C-alpha positions in Angstrom: -38.2 13.7 24.3 -41.0 12.4 21.7 -38.6 14.5 19.0 -35.1 13.1 20.5 -37.0 9.3 20.3 -37.9 10.2 16.7 -34.3 11.5 15.6 -32.9 8.6 17.2 -35.0 6.1 15.3 -34.1 7.7 12.1 -30.5 7.6 12.6 -30.4 4.1 13.5 -32.7 3.1 10.7 -30.3 5.4 8.2 -27.4 3.3 9.5 -29.0 0.0 9.1 -29.7 0.9 5.3 -26.5 1.9 4.7 -24.9 -1.0 6.7 -27.1 -3.3 4.5 -26.1 -1.6 1.5 -22.1 -2.4 2.1 -22.9 -5.6 3.8 -24.9 -7.2 1.6 -22.7 -7.4 -1.6 -19.2 -8.4 0.3 -21.4 -11.5 2.1 -22.2 -12.1 -1.8 -19.1 -12.5 -2.8 -17.5 -14.4 0.2 -20.5 -16.8 -0.5 -20.0 -17.1 -3.9 -16.0 -18.0 -3.5 -17.0 -21.1 -1.7 -19.6 -22.3 -4.5 -19.2 -24.2 -8.0 -19.3 -22.3 -10.9 -23.0 -23.1 -11.8 -24.0 -21.8 -8.3 -22.1 -18.7 -8.4 -23.5 -18.1 -11.6 -27.2 -17.2 -9.7 -25.7 -14.7 -7.5 -27.7 -15.6 -4.6 -27.1 -15.2 -0.6 -27.7 -19.0 -0.1 -25.1 -21.2 1.6 -23.0 -23.6 -0.8 -24.5 -26.8 -1.2 -20.7 -28.0 -1.2 -18.3 -25.5 0.4 -15.5 -25.2 -2.5 -12.1 -24.2 -0.6 -10.3 -25.5 -3.3 -11.4 -22.4 -5.4 -8.9 -20.4 -3.0 -5.9 -22.8 -3.9 -6.8 -22.7 -7.7 -6.7 -18.7 -7.5 -3.2 -18.7 -5.8 -1.9 -21.0 -7.8 -2.0 -18.4 -10.8 1.1 -17.6 -11.0 0.1 -13.9 -11.9 -1.7 -13.7 -9.0 1.2 -14.7 -6.9 3.0 -12.1 -8.5 0.6 -9.6 -8.0 0.0 -10.2 -4.0 4.1 -9.8 -3.7 4.1 -6.7 -5.9 1.0 -5.5 -3.7 2.8 -5.9 -0.1 6.0 -3.9 -1.7 4.5 -1.7 -3.2 2.1 -0.6 -0.1 4.6 -1.3 2.7 6.9 1.4 0.7 4.0 4.2 0.0 2.6 3.8 3.6 6.4 4.0 5.4 7.0 6.8 2.8 4.5 8.8 3.0 3.9 8.7 6.6 7.6 9.4 7.2 7.9 12.5 4.8 4.7 13.8 5.7 5.2 13.9 9.8 8.2 15.3 9.5 6.8 18.0 7.0 4.0 18.6 9.0 6.1 19.2 12.2 8.6 21.8 10.0 5.0 23.5 9.3 3.6 23.6 12.2 6.4 24.6 14.5 8.5 27.1 11.9 5.5 29.8 11.0 7.5 31.6 8.4 7.1 33.0 5.0 8.7 30.0 3.4 6.9 27.3 5.9 3.5 29.4 5.3 4.1 29.4 1.5 5.3 25.8 0.8 2.1 24.6 2.9 -0.4 26.3 0.3 1.7 24.8 -2.0 1.0 21.6 -1.0 -2.4 22.3 0.0 -3.3 23.3 -3.8 -2.0 19.9 -4.8 -5.4 18.7 -3.5 -7.2 20.5 -6.0 -4.4 19.6 -9.0 -5.4 16.9 -11.5 -2.8 14.2 -11.9 -1.3 14.2 -15.4 -0.2 10.7 -16.6 1.9 11.8 -19.8 4.1 14.4 -17.8 4.7 11.3 -15.0 5.4 8.7 -17.7 7.8 11.1 -18.9 9.7 11.6 -15.6 9.7 8.3 -14.5 11.2 7.0 -18.2 14.1 9.8 -17.9 14.9 9.0 -14.3 14.9 5.3 -15.6 12.0 4.5 -13.1 9.4 3.6 -15.8 8.1 0.2 -14.8 9.2 -0.5 -11.7 8.4 -0.5 -8.4 10.1 2.3 -7.1 8.6 4.2 -9.4 5.1 3.4 -8.9 5.9 3.9 -5.1 7.2 7.4 -6.0 4.2 8.7 -7.7 1.7 7.2 -5.2 3.4 9.1 -2.4 3.6 12.2 -4.8 0.0 12.1 -4.8 -0.9 11.2 -1.2 1.4 14.1 0.2 -1.1 17.1 0.2 -3.8 15.4 2.5 -1.8 13.6 4.5 0.6 16.7 5.3 -2.9 18.5 6.0 -4.0 16.2 8.7 -0.4 16.1 10.2 -0.2 20.3 10.2 -3.3 20.3 12.2 -2.5 17.8 14.3 1.0 18.9 15.0 -0.2 22.1 16.1 -2.4 20.9 18.8 0.9 19.6 20.3 2.2 21.9 23.0 5.4 23.7 22.3 6.5 23.5 25.7 7.4 19.8 25.0 9.6 20.7 22.1 11.1 23.0 24.5 11.9 20.8 27.6 13.2 18.3 25.2 16.0 21.1 23.6 16.9 21.8 27.3 17.4 18.0 28.0 19.9 18.4 24.8 18.1 16.3 22.0 18.7 17.7 18.8 15.9 18.6 16.1 15.6 14.8 14.6 16.1 13.1 17.8 13.5 15.2 19.6 11.1 14.5 16.8 11.6 10.7 16.7 11.5 10.2 20.7 9.3 12.8 22.0 6.6 14.5 19.0 6.2 11.4 17.0 5.1 9.2 19.8 2.5 11.7 20.4 1.3 11.6 17.0 -0.2 7.8 17.4 -3.8 8.9 17.0 -3.1 10.4 13.5 0.0 8.1 12.3 -2.6 4.9 12.7 -5.0 7.1 10.8 -2.8 7.9 7.9 -1.6 4.1 8.3 -5.2 3.0 7.5 -6.1 5.2 4.9 -2.7 5.0 3.0 -2.5 1.4 2.9 -6.1 1.4 1.4 -4.9 3.7 -1.0 -1.9 1.8 -2.3 -3.1 -1.7 -1.8 -6.2 -1.0 -4.1 -4.4 1.8 -6.2 -5.3 0.6 -10.0 -5.2 3.7 -11.9 -1.6 4.9 -11.7 -0.3 0.7 -12.0 -2.6 0.9 -15.1 -1.0 3.7 -16.9 2.6 4.2 -15.4 3.7 0.6 -15.9 3.5 -1.3 -19.4 4.6 -4.7 -17.9 3.4 -7.2 -16.2 6.5 -7.7 -13.9 4.9 -5.1 -11.7 1.1 -5.5 -11.6 -0.4 -5.3 -8.2 -3.5 -7.5 -6.8 -6.2 -4.8 -8.4 -4.9 -5.2 -12.1 -4.7 -9.0 -11.3 -8.2 -9.2 -9.8 -8.9 -7.1 -13.7 -7.3 -9.7 -16.0 -8.5 -12.6 -13.8 -12.1 -11.5 -14.5 -11.4 -11.6 -18.0 -9.9 -14.9 -17.8 -12.3 -16.4 -16.2 -15.9 -14.3 -16.9 -18.2 -16.7 -16.6 -16.6 -18.5 -13.5 -17.8 -16.1 -10.9 -16.7 -18.7 -7.9 -13.1 -17.9 -8.8 -13.1 -14.6 -9.3 -15.3 -13.8 -5.7 -12.3 -15.7 -4.3 -10.0 -13.4 -6.3 -11.6 -10.5 -4.4 -11.7 -11.8 -0.9 -7.9 -12.5 -1.4 -7.8 -8.7 -2.6 -10.4 -7.6 0.6 -8.5 -9.5 3.0 -5.8 -7.7 3.6 -7.0 -3.9 4.0 -9.9 -5.6 6.0 -7.3 -6.5 8.8 -5.3 -3.7 9.2 -8.5 -1.3 9.3 -9.3 -4.1 12.4 -5.9 -3.7 13.9 -6.2 -0.1 13.6 -9.5 1.1 14.0 -9.4 2.7 17.8 -7.3 4.8 16.6 -9.1 6.2 13.3 -11.7 8.3 15.0 -9.4 10.0 18.1 -7.0 10.7 14.6 -9.8 12.2 12.4 -11.1 14.3 15.1 -7.7 15.8 16.4 -6.6 16.6 13.0 -10.0 18.7 12.3 -10.1 20.5 15.3 -7.7 22.8 14.1 -6.6 24.0 10.9 
């Protein structure tokens, strides 16, 4: 009993330390976003002497920030929806058809987890397809980088769904696509929500692909605008913090909405390989 109590106390202490490590910087940024320029430069956890809500108005009135917000929404929706659709279908096909072709395809996709992303060939391919400096080019590039891991978790989840469900749908006259979208896909809700949060977070915060695969500010997303905004307002940490808060809010909202599905989806996907 005493040993168990000691382990529980140690667990809570470690969890508290990790929580503080993550929460304190977020609270600092949030408080700074409501301070004046001089107060924010102190980087303290004290409350503002005067709450400056106009910092957010100043940030949102910047045309580059507004454009970055729109670009982030377009790219994030495209990457999230496209990746889930492709990987859910691929995961279902690979899990249900145990042929040499699907096994080879699965191994090829899994190899993508360790294969490095090469920017020069990617740029050349996008230029050749006429997709360089376009939203579609960025969406397809992000989808390609996320397919290996997403296929892995979808395949692991689908293998736990009884095949009898498929057979019952076929007996009722459902074709392959109808069977997938009306019968199997609704059962994949936990892993789908897990993928949604992971993909949304990745696509919204993605910086590297946007920086290297585009040369036009017309396609820059919020992380790039934060980078540029910090360069323009280096010493105005209040405005920089407000920009960071605006960038974080969408990811936080999506996580809070889908959080009850995340743990079940990750655990279910890890039971079988």
